C-alpha positions in Angstrom: 206.3 143.3 124.6 207.4 146.8 125.4 205.0 149.4 126.7 205.5 151.5 123.6 204.7 148.6 121.3 201.5 147.6 123.2 200.4 151.2 123.4 201.0 151.6 119.6 199.1 148.4 119.0 196.1 149.5 121.1 196.0 152.9 119.3 196.1 151.1 115.9 193.3 148.7 117.0 191.2 151.6 118.3 191.7 153.5 115.0 190.8 150.4 113.0 187.7 149.9 115.2 186.6 153.4 114.7 187.1 153.2 110.9 185.1 149.9 110.7 182.3 151.4 112.9 182.2 154.5 110.7 181.1 152.4 107.7 177.7 150.9 107.2 175.8 153.6 109.1 172.0 154.0 108.6 171.4 157.8 108.9 168.4 160.1 108.6 167.8 162.3 105.5 169.0 165.6 107.0 169.2 168.1 104.2 171.1 170.5 106.5 174.1 168.2 106.3 174.5 169.2 102.6 175.2 172.8 103.3 178.9 172.4 104.0 181.6 169.8 104.1 182.0 166.8 101.8 178.5 165.7 100.9 176.2 164.9 98.0 172.7 166.3 97.4 171.1 163.5 95.4 168.1 164.7 93.3 166.2 161.5 92.4 163.8 161.8 89.4 161.3 159.3 87.9 160.1 157.7 91.1 157.2 155.5 89.8 155.0 155.3 92.9 154.5 156.9 96.3 154.6 153.5 98.0 157.4 151.6 99.7 160.8 152.9 100.5 163.7 154.6 98.7 167.1 153.4 99.8 170.2 155.5 99.0 173.6 154.0 99.7 177.1 155.6 99.2 180.2 153.7 98.4 183.8 154.6 97.8 184.5 154.5 94.0 186.9 151.5 94.1 186.6 148.0 92.7 186.9 146.6 96.2 183.9 148.7 97.5 181.4 149.5 94.8 178.2 147.5 95.3 180.0 144.9 97.5 177.8 143.7 100.3 178.6 145.4 103.6 181.0 147.9 102.0 178.7 150.8 101.8 179.5 153.9 103.8 176.0 155.1 104.7 172.4 154.2 103.9 169.4 156.5 104.0 165.9 155.1 103.8 162.9 157.3 103.3 159.3 156.8 102.3 158.9 156.9 98.5 157.2 159.9 96.9 156.1 159.6 93.3 157.9 161.9 90.9 161.1 163.4 92.4 162.8 163.4 95.8 166.0 164.9 97.3 168.3 163.1 99.7 171.4 164.4 101.4 174.4 162.0 101.7 177.2 163.3 104.0 180.5 161.8 103.1 183.6 161.1 105.3 186.1 163.2 103.2 186.8 164.6 99.8 187.3 161.8 97.3 185.7 159.7 94.6 182.3 158.1 95.4 179.4 156.2 93.8 175.7 156.3 94.8 173.1 153.5 94.4 169.4 154.1 94.8 166.8 151.4 95.1 163.0 151.7 95.2 161.4 148.8 97.2 157.9 149.5 95.8 156.0 147.2 98.1 158.3 147.7 101.1 158.9 144.0 101.6 162.7 144.4 102.0 163.3 142.1 99.0 164.3 142.9 95.4 161.3 142.2 93.1 162.8 142.6 89.6 159.3 143.0 88.0 158.3 145.9 90.4 161.2 147.6 92.1 163.4 150.2 90.5 166.9 151.6 90.8 169.4 154.1 89.7 173.1 155.0 90.1 175.3 158.0 90.0 176.0 159.2 86.4 173.0 157.2 85.2 174.9 154.4 83.5 173.1 152.1 81.1 172.1 148.8 82.7 171.7 145.7 80.6 171.7 141.9 80.7 175.5 141.8 80.1 176.4 143.8 83.2 173.5 142.4 85.3 172.6 145.8 86.7 176.1 146.3 88.1 178.1 148.8 86.0 181.7 149.3 86.8 182.7 151.8 89.5 184.4 153.8 86.8 181.0 154.5 85.2 179.4 155.6 88.4 182.3 157.4 90.1 182.1 161.2 90.8 184.4 163.5 92.6 183.4 165.3 95.8 185.6 168.2 97.2 185.4 169.7 100.6 182.0 171.2 99.9 178.6 169.9 98.8 178.1 168.4 95.3 174.7 168.0 93.6 174.0 165.0 91.4 170.8 163.8 89.6 169.8 160.1 89.4 167.0 159.0 87.2 165.2 155.8 88.4 164.7 152.9 86.0 162.1 150.2 86.3 161.4 147.0 84.3 
């Protein structure tokens, strides 16, 4: 193998490693990150109780990524506050994204369908036929090189 090919291969593997490590990051809710650059200020309304945790996850708006386990870009977990909350989601670049919000009311880390709530960007209807997973096309929104504000209304059983 030539030195050029092995160097190119190392560079490609390093780039792929960086890209993989850039996904799936748990980050703090830092509202200052939504002042500039690609980001989404998520205004969450209808939070039922001030117990447990709110989890906000960003995804690329593609069929291969949206709500697929391990394919989220970033996750922000904050203590729940009844009523409304605001969370800043920095994004890697301008593009099309989807946001999923989950309220783990008792903080047990499990989905309790009778207690926990959720919501998604564009507030799509959720019913028995789509099992709570609307298509990425219904939740996708565009983000440019600056901040974008969206509102998500929580839904509970």
